[in-house]
C-alpha positions in Angstrom: -34.9 -11.1 24.7 -36.7 -10.2 21.5 -35.6 -7.4 19.3 -38.2 -4.6 19.7 -39.7 -2.4 16.9 -38.4 0.6 18.8 -34.8 -0.6 18.5 -35.2 -1.4 14.7 -36.6 2.1 14.3 -33.7 3.7 16.1 -31.3 1.9 13.7 -33.2 3.2 10.7 -33.1 6.8 12.1 -29.3 6.5 12.7 -28.6 5.8 9.0 -30.5 8.9 7.9 -28.7 11.3 10.4 -26.1 13.7 9.1 -23.0 11.7 10.0 -20.0 10.7 8.0 -20.0 7.1 6.7 -17.5 6.0 9.3 -19.5 7.5 12.2 -22.8 6.1 10.8 -21.4 2.6 10.4 -19.9 2.7 13.9 -23.2 3.9 15.5 -25.1 1.2 13.6 -22.8 -1.5 14.8 -22.9 -0.2 18.4 -26.7 -0.3 18.3 -26.7 -3.9 17.0 -24.3 -5.0 19.7 -26.4 -3.4 22.4 -29.6 -5.0 21.1 -28.2 -8.5 20.5 -25.9 -8.4 23.6 -23.1 -10.0 21.5 -19.4 -10.1 22.4 -18.2 -8.9 19.0 -19.6 -7.6 15.7 -18.3 -6.4 12.4 -19.7 -4.6 9.3 -18.0 -5.7 6.1 -18.0 -4.5 2.5 -17.9 -7.1 -0.2 -15.9 -6.4 -3.4 -13.5 -8.4 -5.6 -14.1 -11.7 -3.8 -13.0 -10.3 -0.4 -14.6 -8.7 2.6 -13.2 -5.4 3.9 -14.1 -4.3 7.5 -15.8 -0.9 7.6 -16.6 -0.9 11.4 -15.8 -3.2 14.2 -17.0 -3.5 17.8 -15.4 -5.8 20.4 -12.6 -6.9 18.1 -8.9 -6.1 18.1 -8.4 -2.7 16.4 -6.1 -4.1 13.7 -9.0 -6.1 12.3 -10.0 -2.9 10.5 -6.9 -3.2 8.3 -7.4 -6.8 7.5 -8.7 -8.0 4.1 -10.6 -11.3 4.2 -10.3 -13.2 0.9 -13.2 -15.7 0.5 -11.1 -18.7 -0.4 -9.1 -18.2 2.8 -12.1 -17.9 5.2 -14.7 -20.6 4.8 -17.3 -19.0 7.2 -17.2 -15.7 5.3 -17.5 -17.7 2.0 -20.6 -19.5 3.4 -22.2 -16.1 4.3 -21.4 -14.7 0.8 -23.0 -17.7 -0.9 -26.0 -18.2 1.4 -28.2 -15.3 0.4 -29.9 -15.4 3.8 -29.2 -15.5 7.5 -26.5 -18.1 8.4 -26.4 -19.5 11.9 -23.2 -21.5 12.5 -23.5 -24.4 15.0 -21.4 -24.1 18.1 -19.4 -27.1 17.1 -18.9 -26.0 13.5 -15.7 -27.3 11.9 -15.3 -24.1 9.9 -12.6 -21.8 11.4 -13.8 -18.4 12.5 -11.9 -15.5 10.9 -11.9 -13.7 14.3 -10.4 -16.5 16.4 -7.8 -14.9 18.7 -8.9 -11.4 17.7 -11.3 -10.6 20.6 -9.3 -8.8 23.3 -9.0 -9.7 27.0 -9.9 -13.4 26.6 -6.6 -14.9 27.6 -6.0 -18.3 25.9 -9.8 -18.9 25.4 -10.0 -17.2 22.0 -12.5 -19.4 20.2 -15.9 -17.9 19.4 -18.9 -20.3 20.1 -22.0 -18.6 18.7 -21.8 -17.0 15.3 -24.3 -15.5 12.9 -23.8 -14.0 9.5 -26.1 -11.5 7.9 -25.5 -11.0 4.2 -26.3 -7.4 3.0 -28.1 -7.4 -0.4 -28.8 -4.4 -2.7 -30.5 -4.8 -6.1 -30.0 -8.5 -5.9 -26.2 -8.2 -5.4 -24.1 -9.0 -2.3 -22.5 -5.7 -1.1 -21.5 -6.7 2.4 -22.2 -8.6 5.6 -22.6 -8.2 9.3 -21.0 -10.9 11.6 -22.2 -11.3 15.1 -20.2 -13.4 17.6 -20.7 -14.5 21.2 -19.1 -16.9 23.7 -22.4 -18.4 24.9 -23.5 -21.1 22.4 -27.2 -20.2 23.2 -26.6 -16.5 23.1 -28.7 -15.7 20.0 -31.5 -18.3 20.2 -34.1 -15.7 21.4 -33.8 -13.8 18.2 -35.7 -15.2 15.2 -34.6 -15.0 11.6 -37.2 -12.3 10.7 -35.8 -10.0 13.3 -32.3 -10.6 12.0 -33.4 -10.0 8.5 -34.8 -6.6 9.6 -31.3 -5.7 10.9 -29.8 -7.0 7.7 -32.1 -4.9 5.5 -31.4 -1.7 7.5 -27.7 -2.2 7.3 -27.9 -3.0 3.6 -29.6 0.4 3.0 -27.0 2.2 5.0 -24.1 0.6 3.1 -25.8 1.0 -0.3 -26.4 4.7 0.3 -22.8 5.2 1.4 -21.4 3.4 -1.7 -23.8 5.4 -4.0 -22.7 8.7 -2.4 -19.0 7.7 -2.8 -19.6 6.8 -6.5 -21.4 10.1 -7.2 -18.6 12.1 -5.6 -16.0 10.3 -7.9 -18.2 11.0 -10.9 -18.4 14.7 -10.1 -14.6 15.0 -9.8 -14.1 13.2 -13.1 -16.7 15.2 -15.0 -14.9 18.4 -14.0 -12.1 17.3 -16.2 -13.8 15.5 -19.0 -17.3 15.5 -20.5 -17.1 12.1 -21.9 -19.6 9.5 -20.7 -18.8 8.9 -17.0 -19.3 5.1 -17.2 -16.5 4.8 -19.7 -13.9 5.9 -17.2 -15.1 5.4 -13.7 -12.9 2.7 -12.4 -12.4 2.0 -8.7 -8.8 2.1 -7.8 -7.7 -1.6 -7.8 -4.6 -1.0 -5.7 -5.7 -0.1 -2.3 -4.0 2.6 -0.3 -4.7 1.8 3.4 -5.4 4.7 5.7 -8.1 6.9 7.2 -5.9 9.8 8.4 -6.5 13.3 7.2 -3.4 13.3 5.0 -4.4 10.1 3.4 -7.9 11.3 2.7 -6.4 14.4 1.1 -4.1 12.2 -1.0 -7.0 10.0 -2.1 -9.0 13.1 -3.2 -6.0 14.4 -5.2 -5.6 11.0 -6.9 -9.3 11.0 -7.8 -8.8 14.4 -9.4 -5.5 13.7 -11.2 -6.3 10.1 -12.4 -8.9 10.8 -15.1 -6.8 13.6 -16.7 -3.9 13.0 -19.0 -1.6 15.3 -17.1 1.9 14.2 -16.1 2.1 13.5 -12.4 5.2 13.9 -10.1 5.0 11.9 -6.8 7.2 13.2 -4.1 8.0 11.4 -0.9 10.5 9.6 1.3 11.7 6.0 0.6 9.1 3.5 1.6 6.0 5.7 1.5 4.2 3.8 -1.3 4.9 6.0 -4.3 4.6 2.9 -6.6 1.1 2.2 -5.2 0.1 5.8 -5.9 1.3 5.5 -9.4 -0.6 2.3 -10.0 -3.7 4.0 -8.4 -3.4 6.9 -10.8 -3.1 4.6 -13.8 -6.0 2.4 -12.7 -8.3 5.4 -12.4 -7.3 6.8 -15.8 -8.7 6.5 -19.3 -5.6 4.3 -20.0 -6.4 1.7 -17.3 -6.9 -1.0 -20.0 -3.5 -0.2 -21.5 -0.1 -1.2 -19.9 1.6 0.5 -17.0 5.3 0.1 -17.6 7.8 0.5 -14.7 11.4 1.7 -14.9 13.7 2.4 -11.9 16.0 5.1 -13.1 18.4 4.6 -10.1 19.0 1.0 -11.1 20.1 1.8 -14.6 23.8 2.0 -15.5 24.2 5.1 -17.7 25.6 2.9 -20.5 22.3 1.1 -21.0 19.8 3.7 -19.7 19.1 5.1 -23.2 18.4 1.7 -24.7 16.1 0.9 -21.8 14.1 4.1 -22.4 14.1 4.4 -26.1 15.2 1.0 -27.5 17.8 0.1 -30.1 18.1 -1.6 -33.5 20.3 -4.6 -34.3 24.0 -3.7 -34.6 23.6 -0.2 -33.0 26.4 -1.1 -30.5 28.4 -4.1 -29.4 26.0 -6.6 -27.9 23.0 -5.3 -29.8 22.2 -8.6 -31.5 18.6 -7.9 -32.2 16.1 -5.1 -32.3 14.7 -4.1 -28.9 11.7 -2.0 -27.9 12.3 0.6 -25.1 10.0 1.3 -22.2 8.4 4.2 -24.1 7.4 2.0 -27.0 6.1 -0.6 -24.6 4.0 2.0 -22.8 2.4 3.4 -26.0 -1.2 4.4 -25.3 -0.6 3.6 -21.6 1.4 5.0 -18.8 5.2 5.0 -18.0 6.2 5.1 -14.3 9.7 6.5 -13.9 10.7 5.8 -10.4 13.7 7.6 -8.9 13.5 10.1 -11.7 16.1 12.3 -9.9 18.8 9.8 -10.7 18.4 10.1 -14.5 21.7 11.4 -16.0 21.5 14.9 -17.5 22.2 13.6 -21.1 19.1 11.4 -20.9 17.0 14.2 -19.3 17.4 16.2 -22.6 16.2 13.2 -24.7 13.3 12.5 -22.3 12.2 16.1 -22.6 12.1 15.9 -26.4 9.7 12.9 -26.1 7.5 14.8 -23.7 7.4 17.9 -25.9 6.9 16.3 -29.3 5.8 12.7 -28.7 8.5 11.2 -30.9 11.6 9.2 -30.2 14.5 7.6 -32.0 15.9 4.2 -31.1 19.7 4.0 -30.8 21.1 3.3 -34.3 17.9 4.3 -36.1 17.4 7.6 -38.1 13.6 7.2 -38.2 11.3 8.8 -35.6 8.7 6.8 -33.8 5.5 8.5 -32.5 4.3 7.4 -29.0 1.4 8.4 -26.8 2.5 8.0 -23.2 1.5 9.5 -19.9 4.4 10.0 -17.6 4.1 9.3 -13.9 7.4 10.1 -12.2 8.5 9.7 -8.6 11.4 10.8 -6.5 12.6 11.1 -2.9 14.8 14.0 -3.8 14.0 17.7 -3.6 14.0 18.3 -7.4 13.9 22.1 -6.9 17.2 21.9 -5.1 18.5 19.6 -7.7 17.6 22.1 -10.4 19.4 24.9 -8.5 22.4 22.6 -8.1 22.4 22.0 -11.9 21.8 18.3 -11.5 18.3 18.4 -13.0 16.9 20.3 -15.9 14.5 23.1 -15.0 12.4 22.6 -18.2 12.1 18.9 -17.5 11.1 19.5 -13.9 8.3 21.9 -15.0 7.1 19.3 -17.6 6.9 16.5 -15.0 5.5 18.5 -12.1 2.2 19.6 -13.8 0.3 17.8 -11.0 2.6 17.1 -8.0 1.4 14.7 -5.3 3.0 14.1 -1.9 3.2 10.6 -0.4 3.1 11.4 3.4 5.7 9.7 5.7 4.3 7.3 8.2 5.2 9.6 11.1 2.6 12.0 9.8 -0.2 9.4 9.7 0.4 7.5 13.0 -3.4 6.9 13.3 -3.1 4.6 10.2 -0.5 2.3 11.8 -3.0 0.0 13.4 -4.9 -0.4 10.1 -1.6 -1.1 8.3 -0.6 -3.6 10.9 -3.9 -5.5 10.4 -3.4 -5.4 6.6 0.2 -6.7 6.8 -0.5 -9.3 9.5 -3.3 -10.9 7.3 -1.0 -10.8 4.3 1.8 -12.4 6.3 -0.5 -15.0 7.7 -1.3 -16.1 4.2 2.3 -16.1 3.0 3.4 -18.1 6.1 0.6 -20.7 5.7 -0.8 -20.0 9.2 -4.4 -20.6 10.3 -4.2 -17.5 12.4 -1.7 -14.7 13.1 -2.3 -12.1 15.8 -0.5 -9.1 17.3 -0.5 -8.8 21.1 -1.7 -5.4 22.5 1.9 -4.8 23.7 3.1 -5.3 20.1 0.5 -2.8 18.7 1.7 -0.2 21.3 5.3 -0.8 20.4 4.6 -0.4 16.7 2.5 2.7 17.3 5.3 4.3 19.4 8.1 3.7 16.9 9.2 6.5 14.5 9.4 4.3 11.3 12.3 6.0 9.4 11.7 3.5 6.6 8.0 4.3 6.5 5.3 1.7 5.4 7.9 -0.5 3.7 9.8 -0.9 7.0 6.5 -1.7 8.8 5.6 -4.4 6.3 9.0 -6.0 6.5 9.1 -5.8 10.3 5.7 -7.5 10.7 6.7 -10.3 8.2 10.0 -11.0 10.0 8.1 -11.0 13.3 5.5 -13.4 11.9 8.3 -15.8 10.8 9.7 -15.8 14.4 6.3 -16.2 15.9 5.5 -19.1 13.7 8.3 -21.1 15.4 6.2 -21.2 18.6 2.8 -21.5 16.9 0.1 -23.7 18.6 -2.4 -25.5 16.3 -1.0 -23.4 13.4 -2.0 -20.2 15.2 0.8 -17.7 16.2 1.0 -14.6 18.4 3.4 -11.8 17.6 4.9 -10.3 20.8 7.3 -7.4 21.3 10.4 -9.7 21.5 9.8 -10.7 17.9 10.8 -7.2 16.7 14.3 -5.9 16.3 13.7 -2.5 17.9 12.3 -1.5 21.3 12.4 2.3 21.2 11.8 5.0 18.6 15.3 6.5 19.2 17.6 5.9 16.3 21.2 5.0 17.1 23.6 7.8 17.0 25.8 7.9 13.9 29.4 7.1 14.7 32.0 9.9 14.3 34.5 9.9 11.5 37.2 8.6 13.8 35.0 5.7 14.9 34.6 4.7 11.3 38.3 4.3 10.7 39.0 0.7 10.1 41.4 -0.9 12.6 44.9 -1.9 11.5 45.4 0.8 8.8 48.8 0.4 7.2 50.7 2.0 4.4 51.0 5.6 3.3 48.4 8.3 3.2 46.9 7.1 -0.1 46.3 3.6 1.3 44.9 4.9 4.5 42.5 7.2 2.6 41.3 4.3 0.4 40.8 2.1 3.4 38.9 4.8 5.2 36.7 5.4 2.1 36.0 1.7 1.7 35.0 1.3 5.3 32.9 4.5 5.3 31.1 3.5 2.1 30.5 0.0 3.4 29.0 1.3 6.6 26.7 3.7 5.0 25.7 1.1 2.4 24.7 -1.3 5.2 22.6 1.4 6.8 20.7 1.8 3.6 20.2 -1.9 3.1 22.7 -2.2 0.1 20.8 0.5 -1.9 23.5 2.2 -3.9 21.3 5.1 -4.9 20.3 5.9 -1.3 23.9 5.5 -0.3 25.0 8.1 -2.9 22.4 10.5 -1.6 23.5 10.0 2.0 27.2 10.6 0.9 26.2 13.6 -1.2 28.0 12.1 -4.2 26.8 11.5 -7.8 25.5 7.9 -8.2 27.8 7.2 -11.2 30.8 8.5 -9.4 30.0 6.3 -6.4 29.8 3.2 -8.6 33.1 3.9 -10.2 34.8 4.7 -6.8 33.3 1.5 -5.3 34.7 -0.6 -8.2 38.2 1.0 -7.7 38.1 0.2 -4.0 37.1 -3.4 -4.6 33.5 -3.0 -3.2 31.9 -3.8 -6.6 33.1 -6.0 -9.4 32.9 -5.0 -13.1 30.8 -7.2 -15.3 32.8 -9.2 -17.7 
């Protein structure tokens, strides 16, 4: 069946209708699938030597979250380099990136007929359309000229969408700075996966905050991707070509925290055998990401405030001041307002840091993004595990969608990777399928916390002091295990100062002092 002029005209009209990019791409792909009677189709954007799905039809929903790096997918690499229509022979030796990703096909997951349509704008590759079918002769009635017409229409649609997106980003940046826009427009290199309303709002806020030089405070639960947000802000800023320095304030013993932040000179204290630059000096002209800022001791909060106010610091043991130009991006999973009221965080520092607050939403508030994230992490796991293919069964997708994810995106990533390792043990032809039994959970109901009496270790002996210490050791060990040996998170759960917890743990024999 030949492709009619009427059908090509309908595609052209669709791309000019007043739809969002997502709806426009989905409608375009639906029209293509109807016209060509294919079993599966995908519209992909090309950037940074990888293809990103924008719309899919007839493929597993998690494909939308996958990122297809050229060097890992020979067919897509062939499409990217061809510059024209690519018809893959039915017996092609090149693995298909969608093998096993077309639903309801049982064990027969191999695609037989495959066509790639590169999308070109101004002489550059901006994307591709892939068309797949199970009948080896499925597309023989369509000539290359007709397929080039589809390719040209899709290229116009994608090019217009990318141009509109670029103009919107330019408009946001120009609101803050009248410098030439091409000197600071920088696509965020660290991708934040998600199409939910809360993620779209977050992306817009990042686009507004990034080109300014304001301090940013990122708030959110553990595992919500605060470090990714910090990186996105830096990459979208005027400082993108300068360093982004990371410091986890919760992992710093108080005795070395000042040296880590501000540096020291030789002989400043025992063990200072040479001069050392602190994180502020290393981040000069760039950005400093202070993770878990709520864990910073009060004494250091005062010194940090001075650097923010005056831009100068003193290394330990040095009377001279050093000028630095650093943008602060801070993050915390604590409620800093409550910490200020409790006297554990300086109010003046809080106001300095929270000039532009951003909230990293928990995964339970963006459940429609779970499928996309699953695809993203499955493809990443496939590459790490050296598999030709890694898929999630429909039952697994439902299980993951129903779970509450108390550990947020980080827990989802780790769960999929662990499941991939287990699935690899039963892989066939280096292709593995993740099923529900590969996950450690089966419901979204978290286990009830044991009562205090249940936490008492068995066989307590001795007097009250010994019994109390045994109880404390058992209780801390249990809470520590629940928080994956994260001492800062354990301190918060126990409502105890982090430093006091470390000292108590050493006294109880749960930690050993460094010699």
